C-alpha positions in Angstrom: 0.2 -0.2 0.0 1.2 3.4 -1.3 1.2 6.8 1.0 -1.1 8.1 -1.4 -3.5 4.7 -0.9 -3.4 5.8 2.8 -4.5 9.2 1.9 -7.3 8.3 0.1 -10.3 8.2 2.2 -11.9 4.7 2.8 -15.1 3.9 1.2 -17.3 2.5 3.8 -20.3 0.5 3.2 -23.8 1.6 4.5 -25.5 -1.9 6.4 -29.0 -1.9 7.2 -29.9 -3.4 10.4 -33.3 -5.5 11.3 -34.1 -4.2 14.5 -38.0 -6.2 15.2 -38.6 -4.0 17.9 -37.6 -0.5 16.4 -39.7 2.6 16.4 -40.4 1.9 12.5 -42.1 -2.1 13.9 -44.0 0.0 16.6 -45.2 2.8 14.8 -46.3 0.3 11.5 -47.9 -1.9 14.6 -50.1 0.8 15.8 -51.2 2.6 12.6 -52.3 -1.4 11.2 -53.6 -2.1 14.6 -55.9 1.0 14.6 -57.7 0.7 11.5 -58.1 -2.8 11.9 -60.3 -2.2 14.9 -62.1 0.3 13.4 -62.8 -2.0 10.6 -64.0 -5.0 12.8 -66.1 -2.1 14.5 -67.6 -0.8 11.9 -68.3 -4.6 10.9 -69.9 -5.3 13.8 -71.8 -2.0 14.0 -73.7 -3.6 10.4 -74.2 -7.1 11.9 -75.9 -5.8 15.0 -77.8 -4.1 13.1 -79.1 -6.1 10.8 -79.3 -8.8 13.8 -81.4 -6.3 16.5 -83.8 -4.7 13.5 -85.9 -7.4 12.8 -86.6 -8.6 16.4 -86.2 -5.8 19.0 -90.1 -6.2 20.0 -89.2 -9.6 20.3 -85.9 -9.0 22.3 -87.3 -6.5 24.7 -90.2 -8.9 25.5 -88.0 -11.5 27.2 -86.7 -8.7 29.3 -86.8 -9.3 33.0 -88.5 -5.6 33.4 -90.3 -3.2 31.4 -88.7 -0.7 33.0 -86.1 1.9 30.7 -82.8 0.9 32.6 -84.3 -2.6 32.9 -84.6 -2.6 29.0 -81.4 -0.5 28.3 -79.5 -3.2 30.6 -81.5 -6.1 28.3 -80.4 -4.9 24.8 -77.2 -4.6 25.9 -76.8 -8.0 27.8 -77.8 -9.4 24.6 -75.4 -7.3 22.0 -72.6 -8.1 24.0 -73.6 -11.8 23.3 -74.4 -11.4 20.1 -70.8 -9.7 19.5 -69.2 -12.5 21.5 -70.6 -14.8 18.9 -69.7 -12.6 15.5 -65.9 -11.6 16.2 -64.7 -14.8 15.2 -66.5 -14.4 12.0 -65.8 -11.3 11.4 -62.2 -11.0 12.5 -60.4 -12.1 9.5 -62.3 -10.7 7.1 -61.2 -7.6 9.3 -57.7 -7.6 9.5 -57.8 -8.2 5.6 -59.7 -4.9 5.0 -58.3 -3.3 7.4 -54.8 -3.8 6.9 -55.4 -2.7 2.9 -56.9 0.5 4.4 -53.6 0.8 6.2 -51.5 0.2 2.9 -53.7 3.0 0.7 -52.5 5.7 3.9 -49.2 4.5 3.5 -49.1 5.3 -0.4 -50.9 8.1 -0.4 -48.8 9.9 2.4 -45.8 8.3 0.3 -44.5 6.8 3.8 -44.1 3.8 1.8 -41.5 5.5 -0.8 -39.3 7.0 1.7 -39.1 4.0 4.1 -38.1 1.9 0.5 -35.6 5.0 -0.4 -34.2 4.3 3.6 -32.8 0.9 2.6 -35.7 -1.3 4.0 -37.2 -4.3 1.9 -40.4 -5.7 1.5 -39.4 -8.5 3.9 -38.9 -6.0 6.6 -43.0 -5.9 6.5 -43.1 -9.4 8.0 -42.5 -8.2 11.8 -45.1 -5.9 12.6 -47.8 -8.8 10.1 -46.0 -11.5 12.7 -47.0 -9.3 16.0 -50.5 -8.4 14.6 -50.9 -12.1 13.0 -50.1 -13.3 16.8 -52.0 -10.7 18.6 -55.3 -11.3 16.5 -54.3 -15.3 15.8 -54.8 -15.4 20.0 -58.0 -13.2 19.7 -59.4 -15.7 16.7 -58.7 -18.9 18.9 -60.3 -17.2 22.1 -63.3 -16.5 20.4 -64.2 -19.2 18.5 -63.2 -21.5 21.6 -64.2 -19.3 24.6 -66.3 -16.4 23.6 -69.0 -18.3 20.7 -69.8 -20.8 23.1 -69.8 -19.2 26.2 -72.2 -16.8 25.0 -74.8 -19.9 23.0 -75.0 -21.4 26.1 -75.9 -18.3 28.1 -78.8 -17.7 25.4 -79.8 -21.2 25.9 -79.9 -20.9 29.5 -81.4 -18.0 29.7 -83.6 -18.3 26.8 -82.9 -15.3 24.8 -82.5 -14.3 21.3 -82.7 -16.5 18.4 -80.3 -19.6 19.7 -82.8 -19.7 23.2 -85.3 -20.2 20.4 -83.6 -22.6 18.1 -81.7 -24.5 20.8 -84.0 -24.5 23.5 -83.2 -27.0 26.2 -86.5 -27.5 27.9 -88.4 -30.5 28.1 -92.0 -29.6 26.7 -95.0 -31.4 26.8 -95.7 -31.1 23.1 -92.6 -30.9 21.1 -91.0 -34.3 20.2 -87.6 -34.8 18.3 -86.9 -37.4 15.1 -83.8 -39.0 16.0 -82.2 -40.9 12.6 -79.2 -43.8 13.3 -78.3 -46.1 10.9 -80.4 -48.8 12.6 -82.8 -47.3 14.4 -85.0 -44.7 14.2 -86.4 -42.8 17.5 -89.5 -40.6 17.9 -89.6 -38.6 21.6 -89.3 -35.8 23.7 -85.8 -35.3 24.8 -84.7 -34.0 28.0 -81.4 -32.7 27.1 -80.3 -31.5 30.4 -81.0 -35.4 32.0 -80.1 -36.9 28.4 -83.1 -39.1 28.6 -86.3 -39.5 26.3 -89.7 -39.2 27.0 -92.5 -40.9 25.6 -90.3 -42.6 23.5 -90.8 -44.6 20.1 -88.0 -47.0 18.8 -88.0 -48.4 15.6 -85.6 -51.0 14.6 -84.7 -52.2 11.5 -82.5 -54.8 10.2 -79.4 -53.6 7.6 -81.5 -54.3 4.5 -84.0 -51.9 5.6 -86.5 -54.2 7.1 -88.6 -53.4 10.5 -87.3 -55.6 13.1 -89.1 -54.7 16.0 -90.5 -51.4 17.8 -90.1 -50.8 21.6 -92.8 -47.9 23.1 -92.2 -46.7 26.9 -93.2 -43.6 29.0 -89.3 -43.2 29.5 -86.2 -44.2 28.6 -82.6 -42.9 30.5 -79.2 -44.8 29.8 -77.7 -47.4 31.8 -74.0 -47.7 32.9 -72.9 -49.9 30.2 -72.1 -48.0 26.6 -74.8 -48.4 24.4 -77.8 -49.7 26.5 -80.8 -47.9 27.5 -83.2 -48.8 30.0 -87.1 -48.5 29.2 -89.6 -47.6 31.8 -93.1 -48.9 31.5 -93.6 -49.4 27.6 -94.1 -52.6 25.1 -92.2 -54.2 22.6 -93.1 -55.7 19.6 -91.0 -58.4 17.4 -91.5 -58.6 14.1 -92.3 -61.9 12.6 -89.9 -64.4 11.1 -89.0 -63.8 7.4 -88.3 -67.1 6.7 -90.2 -69.0 3.6 -92.0 -71.5 6.0 -93.5 -68.4 8.2 -97.3 -67.9 8.2 -98.4 -64.9 6.3 -101.0 -64.3 8.7 -98.1 -63.9 11.7 -98.1 -59.8 13.4 -95.5 -60.6 15.2 -95.2 -60.9 18.7 -96.1 -58.0 22.0 -95.2 -57.8 25.5 -95.6 -55.5 28.0 -92.7 -54.6 30.6 -92.4 -52.2 33.5 -88.5 -51.7 33.2 -86.4 -53.1 30.3 -83.2 -52.9 29.6 -82.3 -52.5 25.3 -79.3 -52.3 23.0 -79.4 -48.5 21.7 -76.8 -47.0 20.1 -77.3 -43.2 21.4 -74.7 -41.7 23.4 -75.6 -39.2 26.1 -73.8 -36.9 25.6 -74.5 -36.8 22.1 -78.2 -36.4 22.8 -77.4 -34.2 25.1 -75.9 -31.9 22.5 -78.7 -33.2 20.0 -79.4 -29.6 17.4 -76.6 -27.5 18.7 -73.6 -27.1 15.4 -70.9 -27.9 16.7 -69.3 -24.9 16.5 -71.1 -23.4 19.4 -70.5 -26.7 21.6 -68.0 -26.0 24.5 -64.3 -27.1 23.9 -64.7 -29.9 25.9 -68.0 -31.2 24.6 -66.5 -30.8 21.1 -63.6 -32.9 21.6 -65.1 -35.4 23.5 -67.6 -36.4 20.8 -65.0 -35.4 17.7 -63.3 -38.6 19.6 -65.8 -41.2 19.6 -66.3 -43.4 16.9 -69.9 -44.4 17.4 -71.5 -41.1 16.7 -73.6 -40.1 13.6 -72.5 -37.4 11.7 -69.4 -36.9 13.3 -67.7 -35.2 10.2 -68.9 -31.4 11.5 -67.3 -32.5 15.6 -64.3 -33.5 14.1 -63.9 -30.5 11.5 -64.8 -27.6 14.0 -62.0 -29.3 17.0 -59.6 -29.0 13.7 -60.9 -25.0 12.7 -60.4 -23.3 16.5 -57.3 -24.6 16.0 -55.8 -24.3 12.6 -57.9 -20.6 12.6 -54.8 -19.3 14.9 -52.9 -18.8 11.4 -55.9 -17.2 9.4 -55.5 -13.5 10.7 -52.1 -13.7 9.7 -52.9 -15.3 6.3 -55.1 -12.4 5.8 -52.6 -9.9 7.1 -49.8 -11.0 5.0 -52.0 -11.3 1.2 -53.4 -7.6 1.9 -49.8 -6.3 2.2 -48.6 -8.5 -0.7 -51.2 -7.6 -3.2 -50.7 -3.8 -1.9 -47.3 -4.1 -2.8 -47.4 -5.1 -6.0 -50.7 -3.1 -7.3 -50.7 0.0 -5.6 -47.3 0.5 -4.3 -46.9 4.0 -6.0 -50.3 5.3 -6.4 -53.4 4.4 -5.5 -55.9 3.7 -8.4 -59.9 2.9 -8.5 -59.6 -0.6 -10.2 -56.5 -2.4 -8.2 -58.1 -1.1 -5.2 -61.6 -2.6 -6.0 -59.4 -5.8 -7.2 -58.0 -6.5 -3.8 -60.9 -5.7 -1.7 -62.7 -8.3 -3.9 -59.9 -10.8 -3.5 -60.4 -10.3 0.6 -63.8 -11.5 0.3 -62.8 -14.1 -1.7 -60.7 -15.4 0.1 -63.0 -14.8 3.6 -65.8 -16.8 1.7 -63.7 -19.6 0.0 -62.7 -19.9 3.7 -66.4 -20.8 4.8 -67.0 -22.6 1.9 -64.1 -25.0 2.4 -64.9 -25.0 6.4 -68.6 -26.0 5.3 -67.7 -28.9 3.1 -65.7 -30.2 6.3 -68.5 -29.8 8.6 -71.0 -32.0 5.4 -68.7 -34.5 5.3 -67.5 -34.0 2.0 -63.8 -33.6 3.0 -61.3 -34.3 5.2 -61.6 -32.7 9.1 -58.3 -31.7 8.8 -58.0 -30.7 5.3 -61.1 -28.7 5.3 -59.9 -26.8 8.5 -56.3 -26.1 7.7 -56.5 -25.5 3.8 -57.2 -21.9 3.8 -55.1 -20.9 6.5 -51.7 -22.6 5.5 -52.4 -21.8 1.7 -52.8 -18.3 2.7 -49.5 -18.2 4.7 -47.4 -19.7 1.6 -49.1 -18.0 -0.6 -48.6 -14.6 1.4 -44.9 -15.9 1.8 -44.2 -16.7 -1.9 -45.3 -13.4 -3.0 -43.2 -11.2 -0.5 -40.5 -13.1 -1.6 -40.9 -12.0 -5.2 -41.4 -8.7 -4.2 -38.1 -8.6 -2.5 -36.4 -10.3 -5.8 -37.8 -8.0 -8.0 -37.1 -5.0 -5.6 -33.4 -6.4 -5.9 -33.5 -7.0 -10.1 -34.8 -3.4 -10.5 
């Protein structure tokens, strides 16, 4: 090295370090959260208005007192329960639309250009999105697993609102239910809280659909043996032998009994929850029903058990795709057509996730596939798109 080399000022390479919880991260997290919260509140207001408007008089008639303070408290209590039920449905869409709104403000204020000129890449926006994804993912799981089942259970117990009427667990003198099983058909009044049946008729069928017998009883309750029920004060009719040598005039034998135990493949826990959709059941009941092999139409229980876990990743996927689409289409300026396309994309993702879950609920898709497909696909697509944006930015 010559003296001239030592005298020449050395060139320094400017380096940018990723500060996970620096000012940039805190600023974006607060801005994004504020917009998402505003959109969530707006969606809840619209949903509450549509829910309350056609049934306001009916809800008011269920108040314990007709005084003005009691009516106000009654409506506030009802709205709190309904919001606890709806927040899990609306939060993923609010995450997408709220972040999209936040990205529009970054474009219009030119903050995005300033940030890029400062040396930050699209990948560095992952940190604020990841923080929000964890927060809103935890809120989503809590809403689906705790808030919604709790709110529905309270409405059922207090006979309040649509859920109180639809899932009424009281034993009514005239309300009879049909319960369809692979080899049995039951017609009875169901005492849900006691897991028993009153004024019960049980029709027994063979695998080929032939009627083998009928039981009529005043009541039936489960025994300590799984799959065995105890019938009280009834009669049993057995179909005649279907062999070729049997007499065509034989109508079968009928006998009366005071108490009799018979095989009946009805799970008491399933009977107590009969008629309530799997999405509204408490975690313990849902997990128990999802693991039982002899439950009719168990696909709904298995799907929603997985959904309550998988949707932890759904808000992050919606946030990620909203950020990527905004960066790709409206990074420099806001135009009407790209903004409409991004908004429609968010609604399409929201509806598609619900459709896939419904297909799993009705047994058209495996439970794990229906629950995890859309959340993981959104996260993977968002990461791939963000990586592509990063490489495009380096090449330009």
